[in-house]
C-alpha positions in Angstrom: -5.0 26.7 8.5 -6.8 26.7 5.1 -5.1 24.3 2.7 -3.2 26.3 0.0 -2.9 25.3 -3.6 0.1 23.0 -4.1 3.1 24.3 -5.9 6.8 23.5 -5.9 7.5 25.4 -2.7 4.7 24.0 -0.4 4.1 20.5 -1.9 3.6 17.9 0.8 6.6 15.6 1.5 6.1 12.2 -0.2 7.2 10.4 2.9 4.2 11.8 4.8 1.8 10.2 2.4 3.5 6.8 2.9 3.5 7.1 6.7 -0.2 8.0 6.6 -1.0 5.0 4.3 1.1 2.6 6.3 -0.7 3.7 9.5 -4.1 2.8 7.8 -2.6 -0.5 6.6 -1.4 -1.3 10.2 -4.9 -0.5 11.4 -6.4 -2.9 8.8 -4.1 -5.7 10.0 -5.5 -5.5 13.5 -9.2 -6.1 12.7 -11.5 -8.4 10.7 -14.6 -6.3 11.4 -16.0 -5.6 7.9 -17.5 -2.3 9.0 -14.2 -1.0 10.2 -12.4 -2.3 7.1 -15.0 -0.7 4.8 -14.5 2.6 6.8 -10.7 2.4 6.2 -11.3 1.9 2.5 -13.7 4.9 2.4 -11.3 7.1 4.3 -8.4 6.3 1.9 -10.6 6.6 -1.1 -11.9 10.1 -0.1 -8.4 11.4 0.6 -7.2 10.1 -2.8 -10.2 11.7 -4.5 -9.6 15.1 -3.2 -5.8 15.3 -3.0 -4.3 13.3 -5.9 -2.9 15.1 -8.8 -3.4 14.6 -12.6 -0.1 12.8 -13.0 -0.1 9.4 -14.7 1.1 7.5 -11.7 -1.8 9.0 -9.6 -4.3 7.0 -11.7 -3.2 3.6 -10.2 -5.7 3.7 -7.3 -8.5 2.2 -9.4 -6.2 -0.7 -10.3 -5.6 -1.5 -6.6 -9.3 -1.4 -6.0 -9.9 -3.9 -8.8 -7.1 -6.1 -7.3 -8.8 -6.0 -3.9 -12.1 -7.1 -5.5 -10.2 -9.9 -7.3 -8.8 -11.0 -3.9 -12.3 -11.2 -2.5 -13.6 -13.2 -5.5 -10.7 -15.7 -5.5 -11.0 -16.3 -1.8 -14.7 -16.9 -2.1 -14.3 -19.3 -5.0 -11.6 -21.3 -3.1 -13.8 -21.5 0.0 -16.8 -22.7 -2.0 -14.8 -25.3 -3.9 -12.4 -26.5 -1.3 -14.4 -25.9 1.9 -13.5 -24.1 5.0 -11.8 -25.1 8.3 -14.5 -23.2 10.2 -17.3 -25.6 11.3 -20.8 -24.3 10.5 -24.4 -25.2 11.1 -26.1 -22.9 8.5 -25.6 -24.8 5.2 -26.2 -22.5 2.2 -26.0 -25.2 -0.4 -24.3 -28.5 -1.1 -22.0 -29.1 -4.1 -21.3 -32.6 -5.5 -18.3 -33.9 -3.7 -15.5 -35.4 -5.7 -13.7 -38.3 -4.1 -9.9 -37.9 -3.7 -7.2 -40.5 -3.2 -5.9 -41.5 0.2 -2.8 -39.3 0.0 -5.0 -36.2 -0.3 -6.7 -36.7 3.0 -7.7 -33.4 4.6 -8.6 -31.8 1.3 -12.1 -32.0 -0.3 -13.6 -30.8 -3.5 -17.2 -29.9 -3.2 -19.5 -30.7 -0.3 -21.6 -28.5 1.9 -20.9 -24.8 2.0 -21.8 -23.1 5.3 -22.6 -19.5 6.0 -20.0 -19.4 8.8 -17.2 -20.5 6.5 -18.1 -18.0 3.8 -18.3 -15.2 6.4 -14.9 -16.1 7.8 -13.3 -16.3 4.4 -14.7 -12.9 3.3 -13.5 -11.2 6.4 -10.0 -12.5 6.0 -10.0 -11.6 2.3 -11.4 -8.1 3.0 -8.5 -7.4 5.4 -6.0 -8.3 2.7 -7.9 -6.2 0.1 -7.9 -3.2 2.5 -4.1 -3.5 2.9 -3.8 -3.4 -0.9 -6.1 -0.4 -1.2 -4.0 1.5 1.5 -0.8 0.8 -0.4 -2.6 1.9 -3.6 -3.5 5.2 -1.9 0.2 5.8 -1.1 1.1 5.1 -4.8 -1.5 7.5 -6.0 -0.6 10.4 -3.7 3.1 10.2 -3.2 5.4 11.3 -6.1 7.9 8.5 -6.4 10.6 10.7 -7.9 10.4 13.2 -4.9 10.4 10.2 -2.5 13.7 9.0 -4.0 15.2 12.5 -3.4 14.3 12.3 0.3 15.9 8.9 1.0 19.1 8.7 3.0 22.3 8.6 1.0 23.0 5.1 2.2 19.8 3.8 0.7 20.0 5.7 -2.6 20.8 2.6 -4.8 18.1 0.5 -3.1 15.7 3.5 -3.3 16.3 3.7 -7.1 15.3 0.1 -7.5 12.2 0.4 -5.3 11.1 3.6 -7.1 11.5 2.1 -10.5 9.5 -0.9 -9.3 6.8 1.3 -7.9 6.4 3.4 -11.0 6.2 0.4 -13.3 2.7 -0.6 -12.2 1.1 2.9 -12.6 2.9 3.4 -15.9 1.7 0.1 -17.3 -1.9 1.0 -16.2 -1.6 4.3 -18.0 -0.2 2.6 -21.1 -3.0 0.1 -21.1 -5.7 2.8 -20.9 -4.0 4.8 -23.7 -3.8 1.8 -26.0 -7.4 0.7 -25.3 -8.6 4.2 -26.0 -6.6 4.2 -29.3 -8.3 0.9 -30.3 -11.7 2.3 -29.6 -11.0 5.4 -31.7 -10.1 3.0 -34.6 -13.3 1.1 -34.2 -11.7 -2.0 -32.8 -12.7 -4.0 -29.7 -10.9 -3.1 -26.5 -12.3 -5.9 -24.3 -12.0 -9.6 -24.3 -9.0 -12.0 -24.3 -8.1 -11.3 -27.9 -8.0 -7.5 -27.4 -6.0 -8.0 -24.2 -3.3 -10.0 -26.1 -3.0 -7.4 -28.8 -2.7 -4.6 -26.2 -0.2 -6.4 -24.0 2.4 -6.7 -26.7 2.9 -3.0 -27.3 2.7 -2.4 -23.5 5.6 -4.8 -22.9 7.5 -3.3 -25.8 7.1 0.2 -24.3 8.2 -1.0 -20.9 11.4 -2.5 -22.5 12.2 0.7 -24.3 11.7 2.7 -21.1 14.1 0.4 -19.2 16.8 0.8 -21.9 16.4 4.6 -21.8 16.5 4.6 -18.0 19.7 2.5 -18.0 21.3 4.9 -20.5 20.4 8.0 -18.5 21.6 6.5 -15.2 24.9 5.5 -16.8 25.3 9.0 -18.3 24.8 10.6 -14.8 27.5 8.4 -13.2 25.1 6.2 -11.2 26.9 3.9 -8.8 30.0 6.0 -8.0 31.0 5.8 -4.4 33.7 7.4 -2.2 36.4 5.4 -0.5 35.8 4.7 3.2 37.9 2.8 5.7 37.2 -0.9 6.2 36.4 -0.4 9.9 33.6 2.1 9.0 32.2 -0.3 6.4 32.0 -3.2 9.0 30.5 -0.9 11.7 27.9 0.3 9.2 26.9 -3.2 8.2 26.6 -4.3 11.9 24.6 -1.3 12.9 22.3 -1.4 9.9 21.6 -5.1 9.9 21.2 -5.3 13.7 19.0 -2.2 13.8 16.7 -3.6 11.1 16.5 -6.9 12.9 15.6 -5.0 16.1 12.9 -3.1 14.2 11.4 -6.3 12.8 11.3 -8.0 16.2 10.0 -4.9 18.0 7.3 -4.4 15.4 6.2 -8.0 15.8 6.1 -7.7 19.5 3.9 -4.6 19.3 1.5 -6.3 16.9 1.1 -9.4 19.2 -0.8 -9.5 22.4 2.1 -11.1 24.4 5.0 -9.0 23.2 4.1 -5.6 24.4 6.7 -5.6 27.2 9.7 -6.1 24.9 8.3 -4.7 21.7 8.7 -1.0 22.3 12.3 -1.1 23.8 13.5 -3.3 20.9 11.9 -1.1 18.4 13.5 2.1 19.7 16.9 0.4 20.0 16.6 -0.9 16.5 15.6 2.5 15.1 18.6 4.1 16.9 21.1 1.5 15.5 19.6 1.6 12.0 19.8 5.4 11.9 23.4 5.3 13.1 24.2 2.8 10.3 22.5 4.9 7.7 24.4 8.0 8.8 27.8 6.1 8.5 26.7 4.5 5.2 26.0 7.9 3.7 29.7 8.8 3.9 30.3 6.8 0.7 27.8 8.7 -1.4 29.2 11.5 -3.5 25.9 12.9 -4.8 24.3 16.2 -3.7 20.7 17.3 -3.5 19.2 20.2 -5.4 16.4 22.0 -3.6 15.6 19.2 -1.1 12.0 18.8 0.1 11.1 20.2 3.5 9.2 18.4 6.2 6.8 21.0 7.4 3.9 21.3 9.8 1.4 19.9 7.3 3.6 16.8 6.7 3.7 16.2 10.4 -0.1 16.5 10.6 -0.6 14.0 7.7 1.9 11.4 9.0 0.7 11.7 12.6 -2.9 11.2 11.5 -1.9 7.8 10.1 0.1 6.9 13.2 -2.9 7.9 15.4 -5.2 5.6 13.4 -2.8 2.7 13.9 -2.4 3.5 17.6 -6.1 3.6 18.3 -6.7 0.4 16.4 -3.9 -1.5 18.1 -5.2 -0.3 21.5 -8.8 -1.3 20.6 -7.7 -4.7 19.5 -6.9 -5.5 23.1 -9.7 -3.5 24.7 -12.5 -4.7 22.4 -11.4 -8.1 21.1 -14.9 -9.3 20.2 -15.8 -6.1 18.3 -12.5 -5.8 16.5 -12.4 -9.5 15.5 -15.9 -10.9 15.6 -16.1 -14.7 15.8 -17.4 -16.6 12.8 -19.1 -19.2 15.1 -21.8 -18.4 16.2 -22.8 -16.4 13.1 -23.7 -12.9 14.2 -23.9 -9.5 12.5 -20.9 -7.3 13.1 -21.2 -4.2 15.2 -19.4 -1.0 14.7 -17.4 0.0 17.8 -17.7 3.8 18.1 -14.3 4.6 19.6 -12.2 2.7 17.0 -14.4 4.1 14.3 -13.7 7.6 15.6 -10.0 6.8 15.5 -10.3 5.7 11.9 -11.9 9.0 11.0 -8.7 10.7 12.1 -7.3 9.5 8.8 -9.4 12.2 7.0 -7.1 14.9 8.4 -5.0 15.0 5.1 -8.1 16.0 3.2 -8.2 19.2 5.3 -4.5 20.1 5.8 -2.7 18.8 2.7 -2.2 21.3 -0.1 -4.8 21.2 -2.8 -3.4 19.9 -6.1 -3.5 22.4 -8.9 -6.1 21.4 -11.5 -5.3 21.9 -15.2 -7.0 24.9 -16.6 -9.9 24.2 -19.0 -9.5 25.4 -22.5 -12.3 27.9 -23.5 -14.5 26.6 -26.2 -14.3 28.4 -29.5 -17.4 30.1 -30.7 -19.0 28.6 -33.8 -19.4 31.2 -36.5 
């Protein structure tokens, strides 16, 4: 059971990382308790720290952390300037209120800022920031090229577009860091608006060059070729796929709400069955083959099921402990950490134990100075 060193034969399936991260994101969507949200961020951050590789796209986790902090700051600024809909009795300070015309009734600029309104805004913003951090963990751990190889044949074209879009953000982050380092080596400033403008132009130029090279390589490999299939098969595929995806959406919404538990699970299962049937029929028009496909082994099952377990425990706890999972802003009270949901969140640490350890680059020995 000791985690081996990752190589081409035992590397973890990219889809397992995404299922694990989506499980943590689903858990974050069911609570506004800042202690549980901070625990989710800590779990995802620890797994990323011990299991990400040295690839350029694996460095994007820090950018998602900064994006989450920006969400917190923006929500706090809007709450202070525009006020909050939550009534509060603990006034922190009062800003000068700017009178607005009659057609802007219901909106205010300035005025009293209450501790209840600030706490409510920060909890809502922290939930969104945690969702972004969980998605960032998937981007830093899952190889997008290998994820594309594992998609069904019917989703190959859509998967190419999604993978290209997912890899653009980590690549831009790596290019930005490389150009800022080059400016520092030349003795130039790498911070401030002026430096950002000078760095942004070569970053966009490099992105345009990569897009042209990608289009040329895809055209050379015959991208977009499809096999001829009967019209009846095409219509059946469209009906099954669209109907199945609609059933999955409605069933997922029913599971995430407190009143839709009765119809949510049957609709979800029926939608999944219909969507899988549509994807199977749609794969008949694809003429591509796979070379050395990735295998879904026991470790991939353990990683993906750990994320599913975190989501399941949190969804159950949202109904069993509503006050602890979503503490009210009024009256203003300190949040408490529910032990059972916290133990469920800690199940997300399982990938740090079972996922293969990434191979670290060998350090070059220093030459002796004569």
